[in-house]
N, C-alpha and C positions, 0 to 999 in steps of 0.2 A: 504494500500500500504506500502510495506517495501523496504528499501534499505539496502543491506548487502554488506560489503566489508572488506578487510583485509589490515591493514596498521600499521606500527610501532610495529608489534608483537601483535596487538590487533584484535580480531574478533568483528566487530561492526555491530549492527543492529539498524537502525533508523526506528521507526514507524512514517511515514510521517505525518499523520493527527493529531496525538496527540503530536508529537514532542519528545516523549520518546526515549531516547538513551540507548542502552544496550551493554555492553562489556561482551561477553560470552565466554565459552570454546568451543572447537571444536565440542563436542557432541551436545550442545545446538544450535550452529550455523547451523549445518547440519540438525538437527531436525526442527528448525524453517523454514528452506527452504522447507522442505517436509510437514509441518504441515497441509496445506490445500489441499494436493494432494489425501487424502483419509480418511477413518475412523481411529480410534485409532490403531486398530490392524495392518492395512496396513502401517501406519506411523512408528510404532514400528518395524515392519519387515524390512522396507526399511532402517531405521536408523541402525538397527542391522547389516545389510549387510555392511554398511560403517564402523561400529565400532564392529567388531566381538569379541573383547576382553572385551567389556563392559557388566557387569552383567544385567540380565533382570530387576532386581529391580531398578537399576540406570536408565535404559532407561525409565521405567514407571514413576519414580519420576521426571525425566526431562520433560516428556510429561505433567504431572500434573502442574509443575511450569509454563510451557508455557501457558497452559490453564488458570491458575490463572492470568497471565499477560494479556491475551486476555480479560478475564472477567472484569479486572480492567481498560480496555480501554488504555492499554499500548502496545498492539500488535494487528495488523490487524484492526486498528480503521477505521471506515467509515468516509468519508468526509461529514460533515454536514454543511459546510460553504458556498458552492456555492450558495444556494438559497438566502443568505443574502448579498452577495458580493456587488451587485449594490446598495442595500438599504443603506449599511454602508457608502459608499463613497458619496452617494447623500446627506447624512446628513452634510457633510463638505462644501457643495457648498456655496460660499459667506463668509466663515469663514477663515480668514488668520492668520497664526501663525508665519510666518518667511519671512524675506526679505533678498535678497543678494543685497547690495547697491554697484553698480559699481561707486565708487567715482572718479575713474580715468580711462579713456580710453586712457591711454598712459603708457609707461613703460620705466624704465631706463636700462632694459636689452633687448636683441634681441635674445631670445631663438629660436632655429631652429624649434622645433616641436610645438610651441605655437598654440593651437587651436583657440586662440583669435586674431590671426594675429598681434603678438607683442603688444597685449593689446588694439588695436584699434577696434577689433570686426568688421573688414572689413568696417569701416567707417572712419570718421575724428577723430583726437585726440580731447579729450574733458575732462574737469574736472567738477565734480558735484558741483553746488553752494550750499551754506547753505540753500537757499530757497527751492530748489528742494528736498534736503535731509530732510528738516523739513516737507515738504508736504508728503514725503514717510512715515515718522514716524507717522504722523497724520493719513494717510491712514491705516497703520497697526493697530493703536489703535482703530480707528473707526470700522474696519472690523474684529476684533479679537474675537468678541463674548465673551464667558465665559473663553477663554484662559487667564490665568494669566501670564505665562512665555512666553515672546515673544523673538524670536531669530533674531538677525541682524548680518550679516556677512559683514564686510568691504572688498571689493574685487576690482579687476581691470582686466587688467593692474596691476599697482602697487599702492595700496592705500596710501602708505606713501608719494607718490608724492603730495598728497593732504591732508597731515596730519592735517593742520590747520582746515579744514572743518570736518575731522573725529572728532577732539576734540570738535568742536562746536556742532556737532550732538549728541555726547554722553552727553554733558552738558545739551542740550535741553531735551533729553530723561529722564535724571535723574530729571529734573525740573518738569516733568509732570507725572511720573510714579505713584507716591503716590496717587495723586488725581484721576488718571485714574484706579487705582487698578491693575496696571500691574507691572511686573518685567522684565526689559530688560536684556537680556544676549547677550553680544557682542563677536564676533569672529573677529580676524584680520588675514588676509592671506597675507603674505609678502615674497618677495624674499630676504629680509635682507639687501640690499645695504644701505638703509637709516636708519637703526637702530642706535640709539644713546641713551644716558642716559635718555633723555626726553621721547623717545618712550618706553623704558623699564619701566620707572616709570609709564607711562600712561597705558601700557598694563597690568602690574601687579595690578594696581588699578581697572581698568575698564573692562578688557576682561576675560570672562569666559574661553576662549580658544584662543590660537595663533597657526596658521598653518604656518610652516616654510619650504620653498622650498629648498631642498637639494637632489641632485640625487646620492649621495654616494661618491665613490672614486673620487679623484681630477681629474684624467684623463677623467673619464666618465662625471662628472659634467661640467668640463670646455669645453668639446667638444660640448655640447649642449647649455649651459647657459652662453652666452657671452654678453658683452656690445657691443655698436655700433662701437667701435674701434676694435672689434674682440678679446678682452681680456677676459679670463675666470674670473669667479667671486668667485671661491672656497675660495681663500686665504683672500678675503675681508669679506666674510659673516660668515665663520665658527667661528672665534673668537667672532663675535657679537652674533651668536646663542648661543654659550657657556655662554656668560655673561647673556643673557636674561633668559636662562633656569635655570642657577644657581640662579638668582634673584627670579625666580618663585618657587624655592624649588623643581625643577624637576617635577612639576605637571602642568596640564592645558595647554599642548602644544602637537603638533604633528610635527615630521619631516616628510614631505611629499615629496617623490621622484617619479620620472617618469622613467620607463624603456622602452627601445626602441629596435629596431633591432640591435643597437650597443651593448647592454648588456642584452640579454635574460638570462644570468647567473647573474641575479640581486641580488641573495643572497649575493654575494661578496660585494655589495653596502649596503645592509641591515646590514651585519656584520660589515662593516667599520663604519657605523654610530653608531652602538652599542658600538664598540670599542672606539669611540670618547667620549663615556659617555652618549649618548642620549638613552633613554629607551622607548620613546613613538614613535613608528615608523609606517610609511605607505609607501608602494611602489606600484604605480599604473601603469597598462599598458597604453602606449601612446594612445591618441585619435587622429587618423590621417587617412586620406583616403588611401586606398591601392595604392601601387606604389611609395609613397614617400620614400626617402632613409632611413627614420627612422621608417617606419611602420612595425609592427610585421608581419612575414610571416607564412605560414603553417609550414614551416620547423622549425621556432622558437618555435612553440607551444609545441612540444615534450620536448624541453629543458626547457621551462617555467614550464610545469607540473611537471617535475622532480625536478625543483628548489623549488617548493612549498613544496614537500615532504622533501627535504633536509632542508628547512627552519624550518619546524615543528620539525624535529628530533634535529636540533641544538638548537632550543629554549628550548626544553625539557631538553636537556643536560645542558644548561646554567642555567635553573631553578633549576635543582638538585644541581648545584654548587653554588647557591645563587646569580646568575648573571642574574636575570630575566629581560627580556625586552618584551614589548608588540608589536604585529603586528595587525594593525587595523582590517584586514579581518579575523583574528583568534579569535577575541573577541566575545564570545557568552555567554549570560546569560541564561542557561538552566532552571533556576528556576523562574525568575522574568520578563522575557520579551524577545522579544517584544510581545505585546498583539496581540490578534487575528486580530484586526482592522489593525494594521501596517503590519502584515503578509499578509493580503489580499490586502490592498490599496497601499502599497509602500510609496514612499517619499513624495507624495503630490504636486509634481510640477504641476503648472497650476491650482491648486485648493486651497491648503493651503499655498503654497510657490511660491514666484515670485522673479524674478530679476528686478532691477530698473536701467535704464541707466542714464547717466549724464543729459539727457534732460527730464527725468521723465517717459519715456515709460516703460511699464510692459511687461515682457516676462515670459514664464513658468519656466525657470531656466537659469543659466548663459550660458549653452551650446546652447541655442536657440537665444541668443542675436545677433542682426544683420541680422537675417533672417526675413524679413518683413512679411512672411506668418504667423509668430508666434507672432506678436505684438498683445497683448491682451487688451491694453488700456493705461491709464496713471494714475499717482498718484492723479490727481485732479478729473478726471471723473470716476475713478475706472475701472472695467472690462466692456468694451464696446463690445468686441468680445465674447459674451456669448456662441455662437455656438462652438467656439474653447474651451472654458472652459468646455462645455458639453462633448466634445471629450475627454478631459483629465479626466473627471469624470469617463469615461468608462474604463480607464486604471487600471486594477486590475489583480490579478493573474489568473483570469478565462477569461480574454479578449483575450488571445492568445491560439488558439487550440494547438499549438506546446508545450505548457506548461502542458497540461493535464496529460501526462505520466511522467513528470519530478519529480524526488524525491526531488529536491532542491527548488521547487517552493515556499514554504512558508518561505524560507530564502531570496529569491531575490524579492518576491512579483510580479513576472512577468518581472523583469528587468528594466533597465533604458530606459525611453521613448526617451531621446535624442540619446543614442547609437542606439536604434532601428531605429529611423528616419534616422540617418546618414548611417546606414547599408542597410536599406530596403526601405526608403522613406516613411515609416509609423510609427507613434508613437506606433502602436500596432503590429509592426513587431517583429522579434526575431533576435538579434545579436548573431549568433551561436558561433562565435569565443569566444566572451565574456562569453557565457554560459558554454563552456568547461572549461574556466579558473575558473569561479565561482564555479562550482561543485567540482573541485579539491580543491579549498580553503576551502570549507565547509567540505569536507572529512578530510582534515588536521586539521581543527579546532575542529571537533568532536573527532578525535583521541587524540588531546592534552587534551581535557576535560576528556576523559576516563583515560588517564595516570595520570592526576592530581588527579582524584578521587581515583584511586587505590593506589597511592603513598602518598596521604595526602598532596599534594602540594597546595599552595594557588591560583596560577594562577591569572588571571585578567579578570573578567567578564564584565568590562565596567560599564556604568551607568544603573541601573535598571530603569524599566518603572516608570515615575513620575506621572502616573494617569492623565495626562493633554491632552491626545489625544481626538479626537472628540467623539469616542465611549464611553470612560470613562465619559466624561462630559455630554454626553447625556444619561448616565445610560442605555446603550443598553443591552438588554438581549441576550447574545451571546451563551447561552447554551440551 
């Protein structure tokens, strides 16, 4: 299966099953599209009709080059992974590598679009105790198998509302990791209101990554992200974010924004954050039921798709000028990952990854918290709803018939189970609006990689595969 498209002045051919990406001239682009339509003579004749000025020798040489790529499994590659998809994910059952600790089901902001109902997740306000958090970390270590690197995200609500427990939990994890043969990597996700020197020192010492919530322009940010008195938070948090990022040496953080119906022209907000000096950026479409004032509409979609192209073009321009910034969804490593297992299995929610509530309940991920249908167990008894875990084990790129003909399926691994559930009522459904946005992002990301390769630019591939996924640890034979 191939995907061919033109963007940014490049003719791009993606071989879906091998992941090979080719930036080609017009002749090769057209001949590749015709290559399987007939024998050599027929293809040469059809291509000659499209390129009458091209000498016969050049046409013949182009055909031979395409054939060589086919023989090298870089074009027209067959899908050999479907038979092993279920087997691969089954190997991860019961092995946990990451937790999202909801240390605070409360927040000091009152953001209008909050999927977590202002941090309470449709329940009562609550703070996680050290005892519950300790049990969660013990659960992670006990169930992590041969995984050495364990990921823990401090989440909310606003986790800094419970900062004293965050510090206690990190100290506990550090006290046990050597004996347990583990390495804890912590992430802190914060709205920034409570950042001070103590938080900055702690984050820079202990956190592998820090996610900072900023929606871009002051007027956009303040319209959505207000406190309970109705005041915007932009002027309070931006100076704190600058201090924290500067203290981290500009590394190990993400500015994470949300765009809504209010700003489908979200590139203005991305560029605003870049102009503030932030270089690690992410901008996500709002998660919201249709009909709310901030939900993205069908009319917004065309604007958003155009914005993704505009973003890619501006990023390339700035990279040429030495003003590189990264955009999370455009970071692809075409040489080192992700591995076949991740391309097939996805994020691991409900199998390798769980969210933990302040009371110690386990959910497949943060977007399921508060929905009793998806409570999977607790940190003391482990996974008690094994039937639900088995349902999540079946979530892979081949579990959704709608994905069979999608060229981007090995980049999204079948999509987000939570988004699918919210859109269709099933974790194996398809959130079509999100699919459209995702495919455009991948097209833009591949175009950027083609441009960087041609122009000798460094780009940013993100982190390469660390060899710590279930398939690698199980020494699976994937070929």
